[in-house]
N, C-alpha and C positions, 0 to 999 in steps of 0.2 A: 331736792331732786331738781328743782328750778334753778337753784344756785349752782349746780354742777354743769347744767346746760349753758348757764350764762358765762360761767369759767371757760368752757370748751370753746365757745364764739369768741372769747377774748383771747385765747389762745391761737386759735386759727387766724384771728385777724392780725396778730403779731407776728405769726409765723409768714403772713402774706406779704406784710410790710418790709420784714426783714429779708425775703426771698426777692422782692422788687428792688430794695437797696443793693442786693448782690447783684443783679440783672444790671441795675443803672451803673454800678460801679465798673462792671465787666464792659458794659456799652462804652463808659468813659475811657477806660483803658484801651478798648479796641480802636475808638476814634483817636486817642493819643498816639496809638501806634501808627495808625495812618497818617495822622498828620506829621508824626516825625519821619515817617517813610517819606512823605511827600516833601518835607523839608531837606531829607537827605538827598533824594532825588533832584530837587530844585537846585541843590548845592552843586551836587555832581554835574548837572547841565551847566551851571555857570561857570564852573572851573575846566570846562572840556574845551579843548582848542582846535577850532574847524578852520583856521586861517589857511590850512593847506589847500582848500577849495579854491583859492584865489590864484593859484600858481599852476599852470599847465604844465606838468612834467613828464617827459619820455619815460618809456617803459623798456629799458634794456632787458635782453636775456642774458642770464648769469649761468657760466658754465664752470662746473665744479670738478676737481680732480679726484683721483682715487682715495686721498685723504679728507675729502669733504671741504677741502678749501676752493676759494674763488680761483679759477685758473685763467678765465678769460671773461670780458664782458662785452657783448657785441651788441649792436643797435642799428636799424635802418629807421628808427622810429623819427618821424617829422611831425610830431603835435604840433598842431597850430590852432590856437583858440579864436574863436568868433564870436561876436556879439549877437545878441537874440535878433536884433533887427536885420541881420544878414540873413538869418535862416527863414525860409519859407514857411508860410502859417499852415500850409497842408502838412508840412513835416511834422510841426509840432503837435498838431491834432491827431496825426498818425500815431505818434507816442503815447498821447493821452489816452486815445481809445484802445491802444493795445496793452498798455502797461499799467495805466492808473486812471480810470474812468472818473474818478472823483478829485483828481489832483488840486483842482481850484476851489474845492468845497471843504477839505478836511484840513487839520492842522499838523499834518506830517504822518498820523496814524489813522489807518482805516480800521476802526474798531471791529466792524461786521467781518471784514477780512480776517482779522487776527483771531477772532472767536472761531470763524469757519475752520482755519488752520488748526487751532488748538484742539478742536474736537477730532480732525483727522490725525492729529499727533498722538492724541489719547486712545483713539482705537488702534492705531498701528503700534503704540508701545514706545515710540521714538520720535524724533523730529524729523518730519518728511515734507512739511509745507510750512510757508512762512506768511503769506498774505502782505508781501512787502509793497509798499507804495514807492513812488518815484524818489521821494526824499531818503527812504529807507535804503533803496538800493544805490543811491549816491553815498550814503554813509558807509555802507558796506564795502562797495568798491574802492573807496578812497582811504578808509581807516581800519578796516577789519579782514578777516579771511572768509573764507567760503564754508567753514566747518558748521555743521548743523547742531549747535548747542544751546541750551537756554542761557548760558553765560554769555555768548556771543550776541545771542537775541537781545539779551538785557542792555549790553554796551550799544548794541545798535540803536535802541530806543533814546537812548541818552544822546547819542551823536544827532538823532533825527530831530530831537526837539530842540537841541542848539541850533541846527541849521535853520529851522523854521522860525526860531526866535530872531537870528541875526539876519537872513535874508528874505527877500520877497518871492513870491512864487515864480516870476519872471527870472529873477537872480538864480533860484534853484534850478529852474528848467535849464537856462543858459549853461551853467556849470555841468549839469548832468550830461547834456550833449557833448560837451567838452572832454568829458573825462571817461564815457563809456566806451567799452571794448565792441567793435564791430567785426572781429576777425581778420585775417590776413594781415595781421600786424598793424591794423589800423585803429589806433586810439584818438577818439574824437569824431565829430561828425565832418569836419573840413577834410580831415585825413582820409575818411571813409568814402567821401564824395569823390576824392581824387582816385583812390586806389580801384574803387569798383566802376566808376563812370568817366573818370579824367576829366572832372569839370568842378567849378567852385560850387559850394554847397547853396548859394542863392539861385543858382541855374538848375536846381534838381526839379523834375517834374513828379506828377503825382505817383505815377508808377515807379519812380526811382525812390521817392520818399517812403512809400509803403514797403518797397523792398528793403530798405535799410533799417526801418522799424521792426521789420519782421526778423531780424538776424538776432536781435538782443538776446532773445530766449536761448539760443544755441548756436553761436557765431560759427563754430567750427564745423558743426554738422550740416547748418543751413547755407553756408556760403555757396554762391552760384558758380563759383570756380570749381566747387567740388561736385556739387549736384544741382543742377538747373531745375531739375524736377521739383525738389523739395522746396528751393527757393521760391518757385512759382507759386506753389501750393501754399506757402506760409504768406506771401504777398498777398494772395486772394483771401485769406483769413483776415489779415489787416484791413484790407478794402472793406470787406463784410462787415466788420466792427465800426469802420468809420462811417458806413451807411447806417448803421444801426444807432449810432450816436448823434446822427443827423449832421456830420460834417460835410458829406457830399451826397448828392442826390443819385437817383436810379440811373441816369443817363452817364454821369460820370462813371458810376461803378461798372455799367456794362461796356462802356469805351476802353475803360483802363484794365478791365481784366482780361481782356483778348490780346493786349499789346506784350509783345516779347520782352524779355530782360536783356538790354544791349549792353554787355560790358566792354570797358576799354582793354586794350592790349596791356598786359601786365608789365609795369615798368621796370628798369633794370635796376636791380639790387645792388646795393654798395655798402661795405661795412670796413671799418677798421677794429680789429681785436687781436689778441695775442693768440700764437698758434693756428694762424689762417689755413694751413693744409688740414689740421685735425678739425677745425671747425667746418672745414668744406665738407669732409666724409660724414662728419657727424649730422650735419644738414641733411645729406643724401640718405643716411640711415634713419633719420627722424621722418622724412617724407615716405619713404618706402616702406619702412617697417611700423610706424606709428600714426600713418595717415595725415600728419601735419604738412602744412605747406611752408615754402621757404620763409615768406613773410611772417608767419606766425612764429617759426623759429627764431628769426632775427629780432623781431618787434613785438613779441607777444606778451613780454614781461615773465618769460617761463625761467624755470629753475632746472636745468639739465646735468643731471650726475653722471659722470662717465669714469672709464677705465685708465684715463690718462695719467701717467706716472711723471710729474714734473721734471724730476731729476734726468730720466730717460729721454724725455721730449727736448729738454734743455741741451743735452748732450749732443742729440742728433741735429738740431738746428745749429749749435755751435760748430760741429764737422763741417756742416754743408755751408757755412758761411766761409770757411777757410779755403780758399782756392788751391792751396799747397797740397790737399788732400785728393786732388782730381787732376787727371790728365790735362796737358794744355790744349784749349780749344782752338778751331779756326776763328780768325778775327770776324767771320759773318755769321757764325753759327756756334752757340755754347753747347758744350757736350752737357747733356740731361741727365738725371738721376731720380730715383725715386727709393725711398727706404720705409718698412713698416716693421715694428717689433710689437711682439705680444706675448701675453703670459700662456704658456702650454696648459697649465693647470685649470684656466678660467676661459681662455680664448679673448680675454680683454685686451683691446689694442693699447698698448703702453705709450706708443709713440708713433708719429707718423709724418714724413716730409714728402711732399709729391713733386719738387722740381728744384731747379737752381735759378738764380735770377731773381729780378724783381717779382714781387707777387702781384696778381691782378685777380679781382674776384672771379671765381668758376673758371681760372685757368685749369689747362689739362693737368689732372692729378696721375703722375706717373706711378704712385704708389698703389693706387686702387683701380684705375681704369685703362692703365697699359695692357695692350696685348700683344705680346711678342714670343717668339719661340725661345724656351727656356735652355735649349742645348743639353750638355752633359749634366746640368742640375736636376734633370728629370730621370736620370739613371737610377737613383736609389728607389724611385717609386715605381717605374715602369719595367725595371729588369730585376734589380737585386733583392727587393723586398719580395717580389713574386717567385724568385727563385728559392729563397729561404723558406718559403711557405710551402714549396714543392719538395723540401726535403734535402737541398743543395747545403754544403757548409763552407766556411772560410778557405779550407785547404783544397777544395776539389778542384781539377785542372780544367781549365778552359782553352780552347785553341785560340791561338795568336798567329795566324798565318792568313796569306791571301786567300779569301773565300768569294765565291760567286752563288747566291742564293737567287735563282731566278732572274738573273741578270742584275741584281743588287750587289755591290762590290765596295763594301766601307772600307775607309782607310783609317789608320792611325795618325794622328796628329805629326808625329817625329816620322812619318813613313817608314819606320822599322817595324820588324816581326821577332817575335821572340819563339816562336814554335807553340810553347805552352805556357800559361801563368796561372797562379791560383786565383780563386775568385776574390780573395782578399786583394791581391795586387792589382787586378784588373780595375778595381773600384779605386784603390789607393791612388794610383797614376791615370785614372780616367783614359784606359785605352778603348777604343771603339770597337776594333774587331770583337775581342771577347764579348763585348756587351751584345752586339749583334747576334753573334754565335750562339750564346746563351738563350736570348729571347727567342731564337728560333727553336731551340731545344726545348724549352718549357711550353712554348706556344704563344702566338700573339694575343690570342684571346686571354690568355692569363695575365700578360703585362697590361693588356688594354683596360681589362676590368680592375685592376690594381690602381691604376691611374685615377679612374673615375671613382673608386671608392674613397680616395684620397681628397675629393671634391674638385679635381680638375676637369672641367668640361672637355670632351673630345667629339670629333665629328667622324663620320663615317671614313672620310679620306685619312683619317689618322690610322686606320686599321692596317698597317704595314709595319715591315722591319726599321723603317726610320724613327719610330716610336722610340726605339732604344736608345738614340742620340738626341732626343728631344726635338726632332723636326716635325713639330705640329703642323696643321695646315693652317690654323689660325695662331694659337697661342695661349698666354696666360699672364696673371698679372703677379706683382711681389706679393700682395695680401694673400691671393690664393696659394702661393707656394710657400708661405710663412705658416698658414693655417695647416696645410698637408704635413709639413715637416715637424709640426706641433706634437703629432701623435708620438713621434719616436721618444722623446724625453718624458711622456706621459703614459708610458706601458700600452700603446696601441691605441689609446682612445683620443679621438679628433674632436676638440671643442671649437664649435662655431665662434669664429671671429666677430667681434662687435665692439663698438665704442660706448654706447649708452648703457647705462645700468637702470636709470629711473628717469621720468620726466615729471614735473609738476607745474601747474598753472600758476599765474601771480598770487592766485588765493590760497596756494598751497595744496590743492586738490590734486592728486595723482592721476596723471592722463596716460601713464604708459609705464610699463617696467619690463626689463630683461627676463625672460624665461630661459633656463639653461637648455641648450641644444648640443648633444653630443652623440658620437657614433663610434663604436669600436671598428676600426678599419685593418687591423691585424692583431695578433696575439702578443702577450708582453714579451715572451721569449724573442720573438722575431724583432720587435722593437728595440730591445736591448742588444740584440746581436747587430742589428742597423747602426746603433748608436756607437757601437765597439769599433765597427769598420770606419764609420764617419769620422770618430775621433781620431783613427788613423791618418785620414786625409787630411786633418789638420797637423797632426804630429809629425807626419813623414811624407805626406803627399804634396797634392797640387796646391793645397790650401795652408802651407805653412805660416805665410805672413798672419794669419788669422789667430795665432797663438797668442795667449794672455797668461803672464806668469801668475800662478796661484788659482788658477781656474779651469775646469776642464772645458773645451771647446770642441764641437763636432760640426761637420758641415761639408757641402759639395758646391765646387765651383760649375760654372756653365760658360760657354762660348759659341756663338753661331756664326757661321760663315758669311762672307760677303755675297751679295746677289750678282757680282760680276768677277772676272778673272783678271790676272795680270798685275795685282798688287798684293802685298804681304800684310794682312789685317785681318780684322774681325768686325761684325755689326754690331753684336750685342754682348755685354758681360754679365755674368749673375753670379752672386754666391747667398746661398740660404745656410745660415749657420745657427747654433744654439749652444746655450750653456744648460744647466739643469732648471733653470728658471725663467730663460729669456729665449725666444726664437725671433730672429731677423732675416729678412729678405731684402737684397739690394740689386737694383738693375742700373746698368750704366751704358749710355750711347747716345747717338745723335737722333734727334727728331726725324730728320731726313737723312738717309745714308746713300751717298753717290760716291763718285770716283775722287771727290775733293774732301769728304767728310766721312772718315771711318777710324775706327780705334786701331792704334798701332801696337800696343802693349798686350798683356795677357790678363785674364780675369784673377790669375794668380796673384797679381800684383797691384790691381785697381780696386775693385771691390771688396777684396780681403781687407785692404787697408782701412777703408772706410769703415766696416764692421768691426774692426780691431779697435778703432778710435773711439767710436760710440760706446762700445761695451766697457772699454776700459775706464771711460768717464762715468760710467753707470755703476762702478762696481759696489758703492755703497747700497745699493738695492737688490744685490744678489747674494745674500748669505750663504747658500748652499752651493759649495765648491766643487764637489765631485759626483759624477753621474752615478745612479744606482745600475749597476752591472751583476747583480746579485744572482740572476738567471743564466748568465754566461759563465761557462765552466772556467772556474777560477785559476786552474793549472794551465789554462790553454793560453800561450803566448801569440803574439802576433806572427802569422806565417809568411812573413815578408821578409825581404832584405832591406834593410834600413839604409837609406842614402843620406850622408852626410858629407858636404863639400865634395861631392863629387866621387867619393870612396865608398866601395861596398864592403859592409860588415856583416858576416853572418852571424845573427842573432837566433837561429831557428832553435826552438825546443827539441831536445832529443825524443820525446816522446811524439812530437808532431812528425820527425822524420820515420819515426817507425810506423806511425799511422799512415803517412803516404806511402811508405815501402809496402804495407800491407795492402793498401787500396790498389797500388800498382800490380801486385801480385794476383789479387783477386780480379783486375781487369785482364792481366794476361791469361788466368786460368779460364776466364770466361770468353776470352778470345780464342784460346786453344781448343776449348771445349766447342765452341762454336765451329771452328776449322773442321775438328772430327765429325761434328755431327753433319755438317756439310759433306765430308769425305764419304761417310756412311750413307748418306742420302743419295749420293752420287752413285756409289756401287750398287745400292738396291734399285736405283733407276737404271742403271746398265742391265742388271738381272732382268728386271720388268720388261725391258726393251728385247732383250735375247729371247726371253719366253713368248713375247708377242709375235717375234719374227718366226720362230718355230711353229707357233700356233697357225700361224697364218699360212706357212708352208704346207703344214698338214691339210689344211682346210683346202688349199688349192689342189694338193695330190688327190685327195678324196673327191673332188668335184671332176677331175679329169677322169678318174676310175669309173665313176658314175657316168659320164659322158660315153666311155667306151662300152660299158654294159649295155647303156641305152641303144647305142648302134648295133651291136650283136644281136640283140633282140629283134632290133627294127629288119635286120638282113633275114634273120630266121623266119620271121612273119613274111617277108616278101618270097 
């Protein structure tokens, strides 16, 4: 019994020693793993290259085309590095108090901050906080992206340790202040001092230093140029932190917190990049639709993805560089022009040129900002689309003779009258009188509503018959005209025109993306009928020069009258044309029209030539050659008389003739019936009048008899 107990104790002792050995082995293995990990970590730190911190680089904005390739690189960045002794002590203290209160005590890593951030991430189930020090921010800003992943965080730790090994605290602070982004396109503290306050960094006050230190958290949102209220609130937080850390006293705090933030005037921006007019509009869109500033777009190190098609853009710019494609200008003033081309399926702007001659930043963009009367180019929207929607068709007859509607007497350009013309022919040859007569028939309100549906803004002064001829009180731009016509090749759906598809910041974070905006402005059948007729305008009408062999082209010319009489000419030329996959609008004219400066040719030979040249050079981007006209009657031929070299050739289809005859017979029957009805009504009216007269005579006779009876009775009484 005693022996068994002794053996049990021995066995237990052996087990204890064996388990202890296993634990020791595990501890040794664990320590070994840690040491190996530290060795690997140290090796990674040693081989990390942070020499980029010694170079202060500009941050240009990259603009990408529709293929994802860099189309242009623009920059207004003027990064200027400064040494630490040029920077006020109050400014450094403001950054330490706000961004990293233990900056001068830790070795690059704030372990308490990291532990706190780790717990927050653990609770949330994803990386939401980082606990970054100034050194970590520097490594992230220069070497990494802003993605919140543990892999990126590990890389950040490696770069942070390398920076701490290579540079002193003052050197790290100097590089941090020279590399950090302050918003408004300002990279580095010296640039920020100039952009916000118009002074050298050495001249910054406590108020200004606290303001700049407060921007780092969210420079785009906290910029005083965007929200003074947010900027002041953030500055006050920085001042409070400085007071808590003992950098300023209560008196300094109270004096500064009541001071306003006095900004300098924004400096003139200048940049040199490819496709300047497209970039101009892109900046405008980024500011208006995505809340950025011009400085941010040009110098914020952004990556902007666009709808720009380099083939079409290059073609447009090539055509605009060739003076032979434009009328001869007067020596003292260049004939100006603006063109915009977009994809009707997406609304994406493929190409844009806003003027002729030397480009200067923010010069007037004729493609997007022009406001001129569109002339007859508006007829498809104001008259013919509205008429088709009301049940009119190609062969319906319209009046083409002198008319006077409440004093309004439109004239055809050729001063001729044809009595009656088909609706198709009226649009084909851009006759004015039939268009006005038709708008009057369907109602001005219908045309007014149609134009507004197509995205062309109107005013109350436009509510008149002059709308039929594009005689607007103000006018419109090529961009809006192209957007409006894009509904025709897209079966009645108009996509909102736009240049930007996505914007990312310097770290790759998406700060804005396009959300598709569309509207059905007319029915598919109406859209295809309009395309059928506008194709006729190019095939046989006023826009024949816009024809391109091998591809369907449709469109409408427009010409506006001179504001004075006595000379033969015009003020504006327009052409809005399209293929199945591309819509373009072109304007041509002088900036200032007077008796010495006006256009002498017609829109049928000027803007149509420009369109034809651009689209011909862009054919590689247009695989679809034919319009989809499946909803238009296949057997229906053009109800027009084709004109070729001045000779008329009767090409009307037999069925169309019969249809016209039947319609005329129906109208004649209706007229005859109306006459008979009027005649019958006249007879009935005569009978009623005769009966009324007889009734009146009878009443008068009875009245006389009653008077006689009353008299006799009175005589008897007497």
